[in-house]
C-alpha positions in Angstrom: 0.0 0.0 0.0 1.3 3.3 -1.0 0.9 6.2 1.4 -0.6 9.2 -0.3 1.1 12.5 0.3 -1.1 15.0 2.0 -1.4 18.4 0.5 -1.9 21.3 2.8 -5.4 22.5 3.0 -4.5 26.1 3.7 -2.5 28.1 1.2 0.8 29.4 2.4 0.5 32.8 4.1 2.1 35.6 2.2 5.4 36.8 3.6 4.7 39.3 6.3 6.0 42.7 5.6 7.9 44.4 8.3 6.0 47.0 10.1 7.7 50.4 10.1 8.8 51.6 13.5 6.9 54.5 14.7 8.7 57.1 16.7 5.4 58.6 17.9 5.2 58.6 21.7 3.0 56.0 23.3 1.9 58.4 26.1 -0.4 61.4 26.2 1.3 64.6 25.0 0.1 66.5 28.1 2.6 64.5 30.3 5.4 66.5 28.7 3.9 69.8 29.8 5.6 70.0 33.3 9.1 69.3 31.9 8.5 71.8 29.0 7.4 74.4 31.5 10.5 73.8 33.6 12.7 74.0 30.6 11.1 77.2 29.5 11.3 78.9 32.8 14.8 77.8 33.9 16.6 77.6 30.5 14.9 79.6 27.8 14.0 82.4 30.2 17.6 83.1 31.3 18.8 82.7 27.7 16.3 85.3 26.6 17.5 87.7 29.4 21.1 87.2 28.2 20.2 88.0 24.6 18.3 91.1 25.7 21.3 92.3 27.8 23.7 91.6 24.9 21.7 93.7 22.5 21.2 96.6 25.0 23.3 99.7 25.0 25.1 100.8 28.2 24.4 104.4 29.2 26.6 105.7 32.0 27.4 103.4 34.9 24.8 100.8 35.6 22.0 101.9 33.3 20.9 100.2 30.1 18.9 101.2 27.1 17.2 98.2 25.6 17.0 97.9 21.9 18.7 96.1 19.0 22.3 97.2 19.0 24.8 94.7 17.6 27.9 96.8 18.1 29.1 94.7 21.0 29.2 91.6 18.7 31.7 93.3 16.4 34.3 93.1 19.2 34.4 89.3 19.0 37.0 89.6 16.2 39.3 91.8 18.2 42.7 90.5 19.2 41.9 90.7 22.9 38.9 88.3 22.7 40.6 86.0 20.2 43.6 85.7 22.6 41.3 84.9 25.5 39.4 82.4 23.5 42.6 80.7 22.3 43.9 80.5 25.9 40.6 79.0 27.1 40.8 76.3 24.4 44.4 75.5 25.2 43.7 75.2 29.0 40.6 73.1 28.3 42.6 70.8 26.0 45.5 70.5 28.4 43.2 69.8 31.3 41.4 67.1 29.4 44.6 65.4 28.4 46.0 65.6 31.9 42.7 64.3 33.4 42.7 61.3 31.1 46.4 60.6 31.7 45.8 60.7 35.5 42.3 59.2 35.8 42.4 56.1 33.7 45.6 54.6 35.3 44.4 55.4 38.8 41.0 53.8 38.1 42.7 50.7 36.6 45.1 50.4 39.5 42.2 50.7 42.0 40.1 48.2 40.1 42.8 45.6 39.5 45.4 45.8 42.1 43.8 47.1 45.3 42.1 44.5 47.4 41.9 45.5 51.0 42.0 49.3 50.6 39.7 49.5 47.5 36.9 51.3 49.3 39.2 53.7 51.1 40.8 54.7 47.7 37.3 55.2 46.3 36.4 57.3 49.3 39.4 59.5 48.7 38.3 60.1 45.2 34.6 60.7 46.1 35.3 63.0 49.1 36.0 66.1 46.8 32.4 65.8 45.5 31.3 66.7 49.0 32.8 70.1 48.9 31.8 72.9 46.6 33.4 73.0 43.1 34.1 76.7 43.5 35.8 76.3 46.9 38.1 73.6 45.6 39.1 75.7 42.6 40.0 78.8 44.6 41.7 76.8 47.4 44.0 75.1 44.9 44.6 78.3 42.9 45.5 80.2 46.1 47.7 77.4 47.4 49.6 77.2 44.1 50.4 80.9 43.8 53.6 82.8 44.5 52.4 84.1 47.9 51.5 80.7 49.3 53.8 79.5 52.1 53.8 75.7 51.6 55.6 75.6 48.2 58.6 77.6 49.5 58.6 75.5 52.7 58.7 72.3 50.7 61.5 73.6 48.5 59.3 73.8 45.4 60.6 76.8 43.5 59.3 75.8 40.0 56.0 77.5 40.9 57.7 80.9 41.1 58.2 81.2 37.4 56.3 83.5 35.2 54.0 80.6 34.2 52.6 80.3 37.7 49.1 81.1 36.5 49.3 78.4 33.8 50.7 75.8 36.2 48.2 76.5 38.9 45.3 76.5 36.5 46.4 73.3 34.9 46.9 71.5 38.3 43.5 72.8 39.4 41.7 71.6 36.3 43.3 68.2 36.5 42.4 67.8 40.2 38.8 69.0 39.7 38.1 66.7 36.9 40.1 63.6 37.8 37.4 62.2 40.0 34.9 62.4 37.1 37.5 60.4 35.0 38.2 57.8 37.7 34.8 56.8 38.9 33.1 55.5 35.7 36.0 53.3 34.5 36.4 52.0 38.1 32.8 51.0 38.3 32.9 49.4 34.9 36.1 47.4 35.6 34.9 46.2 39.0 31.4 45.4 38.0 29.8 47.7 40.6 
């Protein structure tokens, strides 16, 4: 006896087409209203005030005449402002490179080689977050200037060169940002 092959009763379903992904939100639009209000009041409002001040004309000492005066924007191309902008970019670049050069090795050392004092080392990195950013900046800048007593006491005379401001700003930037550079890699490498 031969077994007859069965033919399917139902025709094959056509290949399903991929549904296009919709980026339309799946929540009511009114839920965005509180965050938009907050954004408008605390970001767009101050930006509008800054634009109004930048287009105003100064009359005398402390009084402004509001209007549309773009003469202050012509000063952007002057050598004074270009020098300040260039110095700012150089200091930001040097600070970034120094922070990466200090932060990654410290985070790697903490994650891989410290065992008993790992939490103490993390605490020493996190403690600067507890103080104000502005207080840390001025404390370091003051302690690294020519009039500070501890560099002379320690025999450090390199800070008394004409580049004192550059050295103190560079050290301050590196110290301020190194904790931001240490913490994320440390948590990634330790799995915490």
